[in-house]
C-alpha positions, 0 to 999 in steps of 0.5 A: 486964936493961937493955942500953945500946948505944953504937954510936959507941964500940962499947961495951955496958953491961949492968945486971942478969942474964938470969936476970930474963928467965926460963927461956930458952935464950940466954946473956948474950952472945947477948942482948947481941949481939941487942940490939946488932944491934937498935940498929944496925937502928933507927939504920940505918932511922931508927926513933926509937920501937922500941915504935911500930915493933913495934906497927905490925908486929903490928897492921898 
């Protein structure tokens, strides 16, 4: 599943389905909401590389 979030226009575009994520308990709307909040967090905290940010959190 790929989620494109445009915070300026408050729009979200979803490609794919949550079924691709396996046997998890969240529905599509919950995932979209989570990704939207993550995008807001990244922008507010000037995080341009989320993978690098999470790698630093995990590895110290």
